[in-house]
N, C-alpha and C positions, 0 to 999 in steps of 0.2 A: 056519916061514917063517922064513928068515934077514932080520935088519932090512935088506938089501940090496931083499930080494924085497918086505917090504911099504914100503918107502920108492918101490920105482918102481911097486907097485901105487895108492899113495894119487897119484904124480903123474898115473899113467892115468886114474885116476877125475878128476881134475882136468880134465884136457885135455878127456876124454872129456863133462863135464857143462857147460864152457863151451860147445866145439865144439855142444853139441846148443842153446843159445840162440843162438849165431852163426848157424847153422842157419835161423833164422828170418827172418834179415833179409831175402831176396829177396821173401819171404811182405809182408814190411811193405814194404819198397818197391812191389813190385806194389800195394798198398791205398792207398799214398802218390800213388805216378803215377796212379789213380781216380779218388782225391778232389780232386787237385790241391795237397796243401800236405804237405808235408815235410823238417826240420829233421836235420842231422847234425852231432852235433859230436865233435871229439878232441881231448885235453888231454894236456899232458905237466906232470910235475911232479917235477923234481932236487932231492933233499934230502941234504943231509948232516949227519950227527951225531955228538956224542960224549957219550957216557953214563957216570954212574961210578956203578956198582952198580946194574945194570940191575933184579935182580930183588929189590931193597929188601929184601934179605938183611940180620941185624941183624950178620955177619960177611961184610962187604964182600967182593962176589966178581971187583971189579977194574972196570976199562974195558973198553969197548968205542967205534970207532969205523966207520962205516956209512955205505955211498952206496948209495942206492933211488930207482930214476926209476918212477914212476909213469905207466902210458900206461891212458889212459880212452877210449872210445868209446860215444857215442850214436844213436838212431835215433828218430825219434818223427814217425808219422802220425796228426792231428789234422783231424777234420768238425767239423758241426756238432754231430754225436749218438755220436760214437765219437773211444776216441781208443786209439793202439796206441805200446806205446813198451818200446823194448827197450836196456839198457846192457852193458857190458864193461870190466872192469880187470884190471892184472895189476900186478905190481911184477918189476922187474929187480932184484935185492940182490948185494949186494959190502960184506964186510968181516969182521970180529971174530963173533964169537958164533956162526957157522954161519948153514944155511937160506940160504945164498946161491943166486944162479940166478933162475929164474922162480917168485917166489912171492907169496900171498896175492888168486892172482885169484877172482874176484866179477863176476857176472852178473844181471840182474834183467828181468821181462819183465812187463809188464802189459796187461791189456785192459777198456774202461771203455766200457758202453752207457746211452749217457743217454736218458731216455723223457720224457714231458711234465713227472709228478710224482712218480718212480722212477728208479734207476741199478741197475746191476747194473755189478761189479768181481772182476774177478779177479787174482790175480799168483803170480810163481813167483819162487824167486829163491837165490842162493848165495853166501853170502858168506864170505870166508877174512880172520882179522885177525888182529897179535899181542894177547898178553891182556897189557891195561895191567895198568902199577906201580904208578899215580903216584894211584889216586882210586876211590873208588867208583862205579861205572855206575847209570846212572836208565833206568827203561824203565818203562813203562804197561802193565795189565791191558785187559783190555773192560771190565771196571768205570768206568775212568777211574785206579783208584787206583794210586798208585807201586809200583814191584816195584825193591825193591835188592838189587844185587847185588854184593857184597862181592870183589874182584880182589886177587890179588896173586902175582907168583912171574913164571915169564916162558912162551913156548910159544904154540901157535897152537892157534884155535879157528877150529873149521868149522859155518856155519849153512845148515843146507838145510829148502825146505819153501814153502808156499804159505800164500794167503788168498782166503776167496772173500764176498761182500761184496753183500748187498744193499737197500738203500736207498728206502722209498716214502714217499708223503703230503710230498713236499720244499716245498711251498706251503702244505700244507694245515694248519688247524689241528691236525689228529691226524696223528703219522706216526713213522718209527724205522726201526729195522735191524737186519737179523742177520746176524753175521758168525761164520764158522769157519772157523780156523787151524792149519795143522802143522807145527810147526819140530826138526830133529833138528839135535842138537850133538852135536861130539865135538871129541875136544883131543886134543891131540900135542904132545907134551915138555913137558908142565907139570909144577910144581912144589907146586902148591895141590889138598891132598889133596881140597877141597871141589867140586872142577873135575869132575866123571863125565859120561860120555859119558849122553846121556838123551834122549828124544823128551817133549814136549809136546803139549797136543789141549788147544784150547779152542772154545766156544761160545759165544757170547752175543748177547742179545738187548736192544734201546733201545726205548722208545715214550717220545713226546713230546707232553703235550698244550698244547695254547693253550688254556688256561683265561679271556683275556681278553686285550686289545691287549697288555699288559705282562706280563702272569705265564704263567707256561712253569710245567708239574711235568714232572718225568721220574722214569721207574725203568727199570732195567737188573738185566737178570740175568743173572749168567756163570759158568760152568764150566769146570774144567778139571783135564785126568788129568796126572801128571808121573812116568813113567816112568824110572827107573836102571840103566844096567847092574847087575844084582846083588842089586838092593834093590828091596821090597816097592812097588808105584805107590802114589802118594798125590793123594788128590783133593782138590780146594775148590771150593766153592761160596759162590756172595756175591748179596747185594740190594744196592743203593744206590738210595734214595728222593731229590729231589731238588726244591725249588722255587725259582725265580729271578723276581725282581720288577723290574722296568727303572723308572728313577728319572732325574731331568734330566742328573744330572751322574754317574750310575754304575749301578749294581744291589747287590740285597741279594740274598742266596740261604742258605739253608738244607738242610743235605742229614744223611741217618740211613743209616747201612750197617749190613750184617749179612752176616760170613764165615764159613764153616764150614768148618773144616779139622779135618787129622787130630789136632792137637795138642788140640783145642776150636774154641768159637764165641769171638766176639770183634763187638762190640757200639758203635758210635762216632755222636755228635752233633754238627754242626758248623756253625755260623754265619757267613756271609762278607759282606765291606760290602768293594766297588771306588769309587773314587772316582775320577774324568778331572780331569786336574790341568791349568792353563791349559797348561802345558809339559812333559807327564808324565803318569806313572800314579801311584796307590797302593790298593794291595789288601789286605787283614788278613781271617784265620779266627779263629776262637778254639770247640776245642770238648773233648768229653771222651770217651775211649774206654775201654771196660771187656772184659775176658777171662773164661773159664769155665778156661784153665789157670793164668795169677796171678791172686792174690787182688789188689785194691785197685784203683782206677779212675787213669787216668793223662790227662792233659792234653794236646791235643796242639793246634796251632794253625801259622799261618807270617805272613809280612809281607814284604811287596815293593812296591818302589820304584822308576821309573825317574825320571828326570829328563831333559830333552833339555839339552844343552849349547851354544853358539854356534856350537862346532865338534866335536861329539860327544856321546854319552850316559854315563850313570853310573848302575848299579846296585846296589841291593842288598839281599839276599834273607836271612829268617833261617826255619827252620821246625823245628817236632819233633815226629816221627808216629812212627803206629804202623803198618810193612808187612810186607810178606816177602822173604825174598831168593832169591836162584837154586834151593833146594834147597826152597821153601815153607815154612822156617821163620823163626818171629815174628823182628821186632827192631824193636829202639827207635829211631829216626835222629834225631840233631840238629844241621841242618847252618846253617852262615852262607857267604853268597858275598859278595864284591865286586868288582864290574867296571867299566873306565874305558878307553871308547875316545874316543880324540881325533886330529885332525888337526892334524898341527904346520907344514904347507907344501903346498903345490898337491899336491904328488906325494909327500910324507911322513906316515906317521902311525903312532900308535902304538896297541896294546891290552897292559892290566894287571889281573889277575884272581889274587882270593885264594879260597882255597877250604879250608874246614873241616869233616872231619865224624865225628862220635862216631856208632859203630853198636854196639848195646849187644843183646847174646842175651836175651829177653825170660824165657826157661828157665833157662840157665848164668848169666845177670848177667856172661857176659862181654865185655869193652867193646875196641873197635879203633879207634883214634883216628887220624882223617890230615890231611895239610896239605900244600897246594901252592898257590905261588906263581909264576904266570906270569907273562914280560913280553915280549914283541916288539917291532918295528919293520915296518912295510910301505914298501916305497917302487915305485913306478912306473917301471920303467926306460923303456918305450916307452907308448903305445896297447895295445897289447900284449902285454906283457913285464911280470911284476911280481914282486921281490924280497920274501923278510922273513927277517928273524935276530930268532932269540929264544933267550932262556933259562929254563929252572924251576928249581923247587929243592923235595924233597916230602921227607916225613916220616912214619914210622910207626910210632906205638908200639901194641902187640898186647900183652894180656893174658895172663902169662905166656911171650911170647916174647921182651920187649925192644922195643928203638927203631931202627929203621933209616933211613937217609938214601940221598937222590940226585941228582947234581947232573947236567942238560945243557943242551944250550946243538946249535944247527942253523940251517943255512942252506938254503934253496929257491930256486929258479927256477921260474916256470910260464908258461905259456900253455895258451887253450883258442883253439881254431879252429870258426868255427860257418858251415854249406855249408849250402844251400836252389838244391835243383837243380834 
């Protein structure tokens, strides 16, 4: 198959998948008319961006100037017991770096049925995105533990799959939920060797016990299988037990986890406390983590502080955790983030964020440090139109590779339209 044929087939598959989601619109509209409630939304976001060394290479790959017009559409039908929603998006791209034309299609379809004390939800999705070069992407597994994904280089990631979730005993002393998920990831034009086409299947069971009016116990059991192209399957099972006690000004928590990976097992114990402040919130946790694959005991913990300002908000977060990455390899992650959002005038505001991440593979002891500084201004041109201008600076220092820098600036105009037929 020639590269041209492969590109044509990929585009044809994108169009077919999005068209399949869009074909559901008449059914949603019909239900909405019968139920008497529907909301249609349209959105447009025009973004101009200049970026230096977009792949964060040690030897700069040059500069790129791009124009991207992102179009979004959504329809939601909701009754007292049911909710059916569809959203679709796509981007018209032009500029340097290739990938021009219609790119990054996406679609989500979800349905939820609520009962007296239970609910059933099912969803399907197709999402295509650029591989980020500026930071580590964070996600959460079914056990509630963070999953860290180390991202570098350029390219495109396509995710498609679905989830099914059944919740029971919502207002009862005993309840929980059962969930199943499937995600297929395919990469195109990526330069990161760790980004391999894969499929992940997950299953989880969560139980909740109200011991008293202020004390709740939880148990979460999860399992996943990761199958990468050309490699053996990796399986992970975990059990998390938790206890939460409500106080007059916050909560106290105690959590214990056990995870069984192909490389060994890991056990952790964590104590947490959250405090409701007069104009903010403070939470902290401290614990120990031990692995059978790496000798010794690691200290883990976090501190999060949010403070409401007269016309904005300040947030500070620091954490150290032992988690998994996109390939189910153990990673020790130390993070620090600062954020400030402030209204400067009735129609003008600013946001500044600083993120520091030190990620270290627990088996190889290789470290990657990432620093990102973002600053942006937002201005309401009219009641419906908004303008944003921003700049960012990123630094990446990887053991055995070197240090790379990247700078970017952007300008965007966007508006959302909402209709109620």
